N, C-alpha and C positions, 0 to 999 in steps of 0.2 A: 190699391189703385182700381177704380172703376173703369169697365170698358164701355159703359153706356155712352150714348151720344143722343142729342136732342136736335141736331140740325143737320141739313145736307150741305154738301160742299158743291154749291152752284156758282160758276163763274169766278172761281178763286176766293169766294168768301163763304163763310157759314151763314146759311140761310135757313128760316123757317119753312118746313115742308108744306106743300099744298094741302095734304090731308093729315089726318092723325093716325093714319095706319102704322102699325109697328111691326117690325121683324124681331122676332125672338130668336137669339143665336143659342143654340143647344149644344152642350158638351156632348160628343159621341161617345165618351167615356163614362160619364156619370148620368147622362140623359137628363141633366138639369139646365135651367136657363142660366147663361153666364152673362149675358148682356142683351140690353134692348136698344134698337137703334131706328130711326125712321125709315119707313119703306117708301122708296120713291114711286111717284105716280106718272101717269102720261103728262100732266101739266108740269110736273117738275123736270121731265125730260124736255119739254117745249122751251122752258126756261133756260135750261143748260145749253140747248142747241142754239138759241137766240144769242146768249152771252158768247158762245164760241163763234158764230157767225160774225157777230160785231167785231169781235177781237181779231178775227182773220180779215174782214173786208176793210176794217177802219182803224185797227189797233197798230200798236209798234212791233209786235212780236214777229210776224212774217217779213217785216220790213227791216228788221235788225241784220246786222252782218252775221255770217255764220260764226264768227269769232265771238261775237257778243252773246250769242245763244249758247255757245260752247261755255261760256264763262258761268252762265247761270246753271247749267246742268252740272258743272264741275262743282258748283256749290251744293247741289243736291247730293252729289256723290259723297262728298266729305260728312255731310249731315247723316246720310244714310249709314255710312260706315260706323258711325257712333251709336247706332241704334239696332245693331245686328241681334244681339242677344234678346232685345225687347220684341223685336219683329218675329224672331223665331218661337218665342214663347205665345206670342198672340196667335200665330197661325197654328201651332199645336193644339192651342186651347179650343179654337173655333172650329177646326175640321180633323182633329185627331191625328195629325201626321206625327210619328214618333220624333221626340225632341232631338234624338241623335240625327235624324234625317234633316230636320228643320234647321239645326246648327250647321250641318254640312252643306245643304243645298236649298232649303226654302228661303233663308235669308241672305247668305253670302253669295249665292248665284246671281240674284237679281243686282246686287251691287257690282259684281264682276262684269255683268251686262253693261252697266253704266260705263264703267272704265273702258270696256272694249269699244263701245259705239263712240266714246269721246276720241279715242285713238284713231278710229276709222274716220269720223268727221273732220279731224283736222287734216287728213290727207285727201278728203273727198273732192273729186272734180266738180265743184259747184258750178263752174263756168270754164268752158274751154273753146278753142278756136281750131279749126281743121281746115285743111284745103278743100275747097269745093270742086265738083265735078266740072264747073261751068267757068272756071278761071278766076272766081273770087272766093274769099274766105267765108266760112259758115261758123257763127258762134252757136255753140250747144249749151243750154241752161238746165240745170236741174231746179225747178220751182216747186214750193210746197203744194201738195195735192189738195189742201183746203181743210175743212172740218172732218175730223176722223172720229168714228164711233168705235171705241175699243171695248170688246166684250171677252172678258176672260172667264175661265171656269173655277171651280172650287177646289180642285186637287192641288195645284201648285199657283195659288193666286198672285202672289207678288211677281213670280217669275213670268207669268203670262201677262200680267199688266204692263211690267216695265219692257217687255218684249216689243210692245206696241207704243207705249208712252214715250220712251226715250227717243227712238228714231223719229217719231212725229214731232217732238219738241225741237230736236236738232235741225230738222228741215224747215222749221218754221210754221208747222201745222198747229191748229187748236184742237183740242180733244175733249170728248165726253166718254167717260169711263162708266160702264155699267156692271159693277161687280156682281157675282153669284150671291143669292140671298143668304146661302150658308156662311159666306166669308166676307162681310162687309167691314170687319174690324180692322184688318190690316190695311185695307183701302183707306180708311179714314186716318189712320197713323201715318199713311203716305201723304195724305193731304196736309197734314201738319207741316210735314217736311218740305212740301212744295212751297208753302207760303213762306217759310223761313228761308228757303233758297232764293226768293226773290222772282219767281215766276209771275209775270204780271196778271192783273184781273183779267178775268175772261177766258184765259188760255186754256184752263182745265177745270171741269167739273167731275164730280164723282157721285153717282146716284144710283144706289143698289136697288135692285128690284127682281121681279120674276119674268116668266116668259113673254106676258102682255106688255111689259114695259120695255123688254128688249126688242121685241118686234116693232113696237112704236118707234124706237130709236133707229133701227135698221130702215124702216120705210120713210124716215123723216126726210122732207124735201130739202132741209137744210144741211143734210149730211152728204159729203163728197166721197168718202170712202168708209168702208167697214172692215174691220180687223177683228177676227173672231178666232177663238180656240175653244174647241169642245167636240160634241159628238158628230159623227158623220150625218146622222139624220138631220140635226139641227143645221149644220153646214149645208146640206142639200137645200133646206128650206131658205136660209139666208142667201145663198148663192142664186137661187132662182127670183127672190126679190130684187137683188142687185142687178140681175140680168135684165129684168123688166125695165129698170130705171138707168141702165148703163152706168151704174155706180161703181166705182173701183171697189175691189174686194179681195182680202186674202184671208184663206181658211186654213188652219192648222187643225187637223181631225184626228180620227182614231187610227189605232194600230193593232196588228196581231203579229208582232215580230217573231222571227225564227232565229234561235241559236243553233248552228250547225256545229256539231262535235265531230271533227275528223278523227280517223283512228289513231294518229299519232299525237293527239292532244295529250296535254298533261291532265289527268282526270281530276286531280285534287284541286288544280288551279281552276279548271272549268267550273267545277261545282262552287267554289268559293266565289268565284265571278257571279254565278247565277242566284247565289243566296241573296246578292244586292240587286242585281240587274232583273231578276225574276219577279221579285217581290218588292221592289223599292216603293217606298211611301204606302207600305201595306197592299201593293199590287195595284194602287190607284195611279198609274201612269201610262201615258199613251205609248211610251218607248219601251214599257216592260217586254223582257223576252219571255214571252209566255208559251211559245212552242219550242221544245227541245228536240232537235233531230240528231238521233244516234244511229249508227250502223247496226244492222240486225244482229250482228255477232255480238256487239257490246251492249245492246238494248237493256237486257235484263239487269245486268250487273251495274251499269251506269244508273238506271233509273232508281234501283234500290238505294245506291249511295246518295243519290240526290234526295231522295224521299227522307233518309236518315237526317240529312243536313237540314231541310226545310222543315221537317217535322220537329226538329230540336230547337228552332228559332223561339226566343221568348215573346209571348203575346202578352200585353197588358197596357197599363196606364201610359198614355202617350208622353206624360210629363216625366216619367221615370226614365233616367238616361240609359238604363239597360235594356230598356224595351226595343225590340227589333220590328215587331209588327204590332200596330195599333189597330183601332177600330175603323169601320166603314164610316164614312161622313154623315150617314143618315140611316134611319131604319129601312128605308125603301131600298137603299144600295145593299144592306146586309141581306135583305130578302132577294134581291136580284142574284147576288152571288150564290145564295144558297140554292137558288132555282137551278143555276148552271150546275152546281155540284150534284144535285139530283138527276138532272139530265144526263150528266156524263156517265152516271151509273146506270141509267136506263139504257143508253146508247151502246153499253157493253164494255166500256173503257174499265180497266183494272185500277182500283182505288188503293194506293200504296200507304198514304198518310192522310190524315185530315179527315174530311168528310163532314156531314151534317152534325150539328150540335154545337153548343156553346163551348168555348175553350175551358179547360179547368181552372177553377178559382176565381172565375169572373162572372158575378151575379147580374151586374148591369153593363150597359154598353152594348154598341152595335158591333159585336165581334164575329168573325168567322174563323174557323180552324184553317190554318195554312194547308193546302191540299195538292197533292201531286197524283195524276193519273198516268198510267203506263198503258202500252198497247193501243194507243190512240190512233184511229184512222184520220186522216187529215180531212176527210169529208164530214166527220162528226161536227156537230154545232159548236161543241166546246173548242175545236181547233179553228173553227172559221170566224166565230163571233167574239167581239171583245167583252171580256167579262168584267173587267176593272176591278179585280180583287186577287188575293194571293192563291191562284189556281194555275198550276202548270200541267202542260200535257206533253208527254214523252211520246215521240213518234219514231218508228224505225224507217231507215232507207236502205236501199240496196247498194248503191254506190255514190259517188260525189254527184254525178249528173242527176241521179234521182232525188238526192238531197236539194239540190238547186231547184229541180222541177217542184218539189213539195214547197219550198220556201216561197216560190213564186204563185203557187197555187192558193192565192188569198185575194180579196177584193182591196186588201190594204197593201201600202209599201212605204212605211214610215222609217223603221229602223231594222237592225239586224245585226248578228255577229257571227264570226267564225273562230273556232279554237282549233290552233294547230301549233305544231313545233317548227313548221315550214312557212315563214312569212311569205313566201312568193306564191305558194300554193293557196294561202289565205287571200291574197291579192287577185288571184285568179277567180276564186269564189265571189269576192266582193264586187268584181266587175260584172258578173252574171246574175246577181241577185237584184231585182227591180225594186229598189228603196231608195229614199231620198237621203239617207244616212246609213253608215255601216262601220263596224269595228272588227278589227283583227285582234283577237285575244284581249279586248277591252271594249268599252263603249262610254263615250262622253259626248257632251256637245261643247265645241271649241267656238266660242263667240265672234272669232274671226271669220269663220266659215258658214255657209248657207245651211239653215236648217228647214226641213219640210218634208212632204211626202209625195210619192206617185200615187196614181190611181185615187181610190176613195179616201187616202190620207190627206188630200187638201190640194190647194191651189195657192201658189206663190211661196216665198221664202222669208225666213226671219233670220236675223244676225248676219255679220259680215258686210261688205258694201252693198251686197244684194239686197239685204234685209233694210238698210237704209234707204236705198233707191225706191223701195216699195211705197215710200211716202212722198214721192216726187212725181211731178209731170215733166216730160221733156219738151223743151221749146227751142226750136231752130230759128236762128236770126240770120238772114241773108245779107251779107255785106256787099256794097257795090265794088266792082272791080276798080282797082286804081286807074286813072287816066294815063294814056299813052303820051 
């Protein structure tokens, strides 16, 4: 099966690109080109926004009833469920996610999002009437925000596309998706499903491209809202542009999450949890628990056990079902992670496992060795900056109040966990750590609940009724009081 494409998905149809520029999708494992697709240009973005604008201003989609839109998205859900294995393989091929993770999360979680949003949309208060303060009733309507620019990253591409596309579609918006240049293949597979599901022409476009194309889309006067997932630096840039234009914006950005290990925690259970939560998707996850906070008394023994567990994880071919940690998405990302590993040693952290150098038995690919540092001071850059690779920092705390202080001593506030045998004590910690999501002896995303971050981790929320509402404008309709 060839993964090559020769057209862009503009306005719901496969269209010739405006230029002959090509994106080469390179395997992070073999470093070989696995597919070639058109690279979108600013002219292609103009065409996509024009199609979305016309479909929103004049087309049937925003004028359908919520029930009619729900039916179309339900079609998409059925089609998506039948292609999960294919979607997982495509994502692992293009960006190197271990196929075990792709089969667990990269493909099934987006489908679960669709189903969750469908349930929320069926119960959503699209139009309601309440008593007014002046004696007459007021009708409050949720109306679609308009043309949405959806800009996902490369690390969980389908997950982040559908977190924007599905609520936008259900509310009646039209959408231009700008996938990352590293991961266009899964987005084009999604385009095939959108056509088959019966999404009307003009409603969705998919135009992959780089930063210039993305900024052109953000600045485009035909766009009403930008929904972005990615780095905090890029989010600040996008937020400033949207602020200038008073354009609606939601930003899901970086994280540097802390896992607090209380003294009564089951050490084996906590380490088993951190084997997944600390280095999920080869460490390329914004919610990864990369700061591990342990009491000073338990620091050395816990750090040694964690290093043994992380150091024993299998690194290799992402399409091998036994692989636990795959390559970084690109050579630049490999080099970035290695610079932080070197920096950690320079800062005086104790290297317990991993470090610089290629993992054994891997002659090609953008791999790094899973790494655990102990004796980390929270002021070190490896504890403050998002590395986005399989690198964990173990930090000692004096007491629970000190652990909470350290957890909060970060510009980020996206996720976190606490590990304890006392659920009530865990809840007390959860209340005091300033993050948008938190877990007690676990971490997951429940698509019925809002997801997002405090501080530099973003603006707005995804999932739950709150996430659906991000794609609506509120209109109040004042009804005249009945005559006496």
